[in-house]
N, C-alpha and C positions, 0 to 999 in steps of 0.2 A: 429459413430456420431462425427461430427467435432465441433469445438468451434462455428463456424457460425451457425450450425444447433441448437446447444444449445441456442444461443442467439435468434434465430428465434422462437424457441419453447417458450422461456420465454417471448418474445415480443408478441407472439400470445395470451398468457395467463398471463397478467400482475398482476393478483390479488395476486399471491403468492409473487411476488417481492414487490408490494406495501404494503402488509400486513407485511412482514418481516422488511422492511426498515422504516416502521412507528411504528412497535411494539417495536423495540429496543430503539429509543429515548423516547417513552412513558414509557417504563420500567425504563429507567434511571431517568425520572422525578418522577415516583412513588417511586423508591428507594431513591432518594434524599429527598422526603417528609417523608418517613417512617424511615430513619436511625437515626433521632433525634440527629445528631451530632456525631454519632458513626461510621463514615465512615472509620476510620482507624483501626477498630476492624475486626478480621478475617473473619466472614461470609460476611460482607458488602464489604470489599475490594476484595474478590474473586468474588462476584457478579459483581462489577464494572469491574474487569479484564475480566470476561466473556463477558460482554457487549462491552467492548472496542475491544476485539478480534473478536467478532461476526460482528462488523461493520467495523473494520479497515482493515481486510484482503480483503473483497470484495471492499472496498473503495480504497485501495492501488492498487488492481488489475485494477480497473476502471481508476485510474489516469494513470497508466503505459500503459494501453491499449489505452487510449485517446492520450497520448503523442506519442505512436508508430504509431497510425493511422494517426494523423495529421502531425507529423514531418517526419516519414520515408516513409509512403505510400502516403502522400499528400492528404488525404481525406478532403473534405470540412467540416467545422464545422457545416454546416447546415444538414449534414447527420448523426449526432450523435444521437443515440437512447437514449431517455430520461429515459426509465425504466432501461436499463442495463448499461448505461454509465454516467448518471448524478445523478440519484437518490441515488446510493451507495455513491457517494462523498458527496452529501448534507447531507445524513443521518449520515455519518461518522463525518463530521464537526459539525453537530448539537449535536450528542451524546457526542463527546469529549468536546464541549463547556458546555453542561449541567453537565457532570461529573466533569469538571475542576472547575466549580463554587462551587461545594460541597466538593471536595477532591483534595488534591495535587496529581498530576499524578505520581510523584515519589514514592508515597506510594502504587501504584497499582503494584502487582507482574507482572514482565515481561514487563512493559511498556518501560523500557530502552532498552530492546532487540528489541521491535517493532520500536522504533525510530532509532535504529542502522540499522535495516532492511530497513527502509525508506531511510536512508542516503546511504546505499550501493546500493540500487536499482537505486536511482537517479544519483549516481556517475557512475554506469555502463551505464545507459542510456546516460549520457553526453559523456562518452568515446566512446560508439558506434556511437553517432551522429557525434563526431569529426572524427572518423575513416571513417564514411560514406561520410562526406563532403570533406575530404582531398584527396581521391582517390589515396592512396599510391600504387605505383606499384614497386615491388622489384624483381629483377632478381637475384636469388641466387642458390647456389648448395645445400642448406639445404632443407630437406623435410619440408612440411608445418606444420606437427605436432611439429617440433622443435620450430617453430615460435610461435605456440599456447602455448607450454609449457613455453617459455620465457615470453610471455604476461601474463600468469597466475602467474608466479613467480613474475613479476613486480607488479602486482595488489596485491598479498599477501604481498609483501614487503611494499607497500603503506598502506595497512590495519594495518600491524604490526606497522608501523611508527605512524599512527594515534592513535593506542592504547597506544603507549609509550608516546605520547604527552598528552593524557588524564590523565595518571596516574602520 
């Protein structure tokens, strides 16, 4: 099964997607009503963390997929699937907004890692877009995997530099 087959299957049966991406924000609303101001206490913050991850991972995947399809493949925005490419993003934004109204997102376990993941994904997408648009051609005696190793080393040095800037 390919990724396109999976999207076609989910688009043919959208009730699962609609239920999931509507249930998570509704659960966030219910949790905000029931926690009575105790959102920073252990059981509630782990519930919020679960909700954030349940909606953020598919939402981030949908954002990256949309960027890839529109920027790299040149797909028309009119061909975007509402259930698999827009609903996860809307659900992610709505859930994060609801949770942010009730609890500081810095108190949610692992949210800083999730925001770091978002930053790294978008940085790599920008690097790949720049590489795609520049059409660099190099004639060299080095094998191609040396160039890849050099590229990975440069990216790791950049990430290390960003970590040093933050601390």
